[in-house]
C-alpha positions as a Markdown table, in Angstrom:
| # | Residue | x | y | z |
|---|---|---|---|---|
| 1 | Met | 95.0 | 103.3 | 148.6 |
| 2 | His | 96.1 | 100.5 | 150.9 |
| 3 | Leu | 93.6 | 98.2 | 152.5 |
| 4 | Asp | 94.3 | 96.5 | 155.8 |
| 5 | His | 91.2 | 94.3 | 155.5 |
| 6 | Pro | 89.9 | 92.3 | 152.5 |
| 7 | Arg | 86.7 | 94.4 | 152.3 |
| 8 | Arg | 85.8 | 97.8 | 153.7 |
| 9 | Ser | 82.6 | 99.8 | 153.3 |
| 10 | Ile | 82.9 | 103.4 | 152.1 |
| 11 | Ile | 79.2 | 104.4 | 152.2 |
| 12 | Gln | 75.9 | 102.6 | 152.4 |
| 13 | Pro | 72.3 | 103.3 | 153.5 |
| 14 | Pro | 71.2 | 104.9 | 155.7 |
| 15 | Asp | 74.1 | 107.3 | 155.0 |
| 16 | Ser | 72.9 | 107.4 | 151.4 |
| 17 | Leu | 69.6 | 106.7 | 149.7 |
| 18 | Arg | 70.7 | 103.8 | 147.4 |
| 19 | Leu | 74.4 | 104.3 | 146.9 |
| 20 | Lys | 76.7 | 101.7 | 148.3 |
| 21 | Ala | 80.5 | 101.6 | 147.9 |
| 22 | Gly | 83.3 | 99.7 | 149.3 |
| 23 | Ala | 87.0 | 98.8 | 148.8 |
| 24 | Val | 88.2 | 95.2 | 148.3 |
| 25 | Arg | 91.6 | 93.6 | 148.4 |
| 26 | Leu | 92.1 | 90.2 | 146.9 |
| 27 | Gly | 95.3 | 88.1 | 147.3 |
| 28 | Ser | 96.7 | 86.0 | 144.6 |
| 29 | Lys | 94.2 | 83.5 | 143.1 |
| 30 | Glu | 91.3 | 84.8 | 145.3 |
| 31 | Asn | 87.9 | 85.8 | 144.1 |
| 32 | Val | 84.7 | 87.3 | 145.5 |
| 33 | Gly | 82.4 | 84.5 | 144.3 |
| 34 | Glu | 79.6 | 84.7 | 141.7 |
| 35 | His | 76.8 | 87.0 | 142.7 |
| 36 | Ser | 74.3 | 89.5 | 141.4 |
| 37 | Thr | 73.6 | 93.0 | 142.6 |
| 38 | Lys | 70.0 | 92.4 | 141.6 |
| 39 | Asp | 68.3 | 95.7 | 140.6 |
| 40 | Phe | 71.5 | 97.7 | 141.1 |
| 41 | Glu | 74.1 | 98.8 | 138.6 |
| 42 | Glu | 77.7 | 98.4 | 139.7 |
| 43 | Leu | 80.9 | 100.1 | 138.7 |
| 44 | Leu | 84.3 | 98.6 | 139.4 |
| 45 | Val | 87.4 | 100.9 | 139.6 |
| 46 | Ile | 90.7 | 99.0 | 139.7 |
| 47 | Ile | 93.2 | 100.7 | 141.9 |
| 48 | Ser | 96.1 | 98.2 | 141.6 |
| 49 | Gly | 96.7 | 94.8 | 140.1 |
| 50 | Val | 94.8 | 93.1 | 137.3 |
| 51 | Ala | 91.2 | 91.7 | 137.7 |
| 52 | Thr | 89.6 | 89.0 | 135.6 |
| 53 | Val | 85.9 | 89.8 | 135.7 |
| 54 | Thr | 83.3 | 87.4 | 134.5 |
| 55 | Val | 80.0 | 89.0 | 133.6 |
| 56 | Asp | 77.2 | 86.6 | 132.5 |
| 57 | Glu | 79.9 | 84.0 | 131.5 |
| 58 | Gln | 82.0 | 86.5 | 129.5 |
| 59 | Lys | 85.5 | 87.1 | 130.9 |
| 60 | Gln | 87.2 | 90.5 | 130.7 |
| 61 | Thr | 90.6 | 91.7 | 131.9 |
| 62 | Val | 90.5 | 95.0 | 133.8 |
| 63 | Arg | 93.8 | 96.7 | 134.8 |
| 64 | Ala | 94.8 | 99.4 | 137.3 |
| 65 | Gly | 93.3 | 102.7 | 136.3 |
| 66 | Glu | 90.5 | 101.1 | 134.3 |
| 67 | Thr | 86.8 | 100.8 | 135.1 |
| 68 | Leu | 84.1 | 98.3 | 134.3 |
| 69 | Tyr | 80.3 | 98.7 | 134.3 |
| 70 | Ile | 78.1 | 95.8 | 135.4 |
| 71 | Pro | 74.4 | 96.0 | 134.5 |
| 72 | Pro | 71.6 | 95.1 | 136.9 |
| 73 | His | 70.8 | 91.4 | 137.3 |
| 74 | Ala | 74.2 | 90.3 | 135.8 |
| 75 | Ile | 75.8 | 87.3 | 137.4 |
| 76 | His | 79.4 | 88.3 | 138.0 |
| 77 | Asn | 82.7 | 87.4 | 139.8 |
| 78 | Val | 85.9 | 89.3 | 140.3 |
| 79 | Gln | 89.1 | 87.1 | 140.3 |
| 80 | Asn | 92.7 | 87.9 | 140.9 |
| 81 | Asp | 94.6 | 85.5 | 138.6 |
| 82 | Ser | 97.9 | 87.2 | 139.1 |
| 83 | Asp | 100.6 | 86.8 | 141.8 |
| 84 | Glu | 100.2 | 90.4 | 142.9 |
| 85 | Pro | 97.4 | 91.8 | 145.2 |
| 86 | Leu | 94.3 | 93.2 | 143.5 |
| 87 | Gln | 92.7 | 96.3 | 145.0 |
| 88 | Tyr | 89.5 | 97.8 | 143.7 |
| 89 | Val | 86.5 | 100.0 | 144.6 |
| 90 | Tyr | 83.0 | 99.1 | 143.8 |
| 91 | Val | 80.0 | 101.4 | 143.6 |
| 92 | Thr | 76.4 | 100.2 | 143.3 |
| 93 | Ala | 73.3 | 102.3 | 142.9 |
């Protein structure tokens, strides 16, 4: 998967009931910023690169081919600490 834009929606309401998905590309040292998906669960699927994901102040490294579950109400951030681009897909429901 190659992304021409930093963030691209794949599906969201009204095309689905609650499901929302998108693709994100982060350059070196970029991050999405701390946020919460409130009542929604989130799944990250790393397509390429290495992500440093902070969930409720706990850092985890997630590599290409790996996934990470983020529970509802968790404050989280996705950071690209490497010199290579990071591409991932997120799904919330």
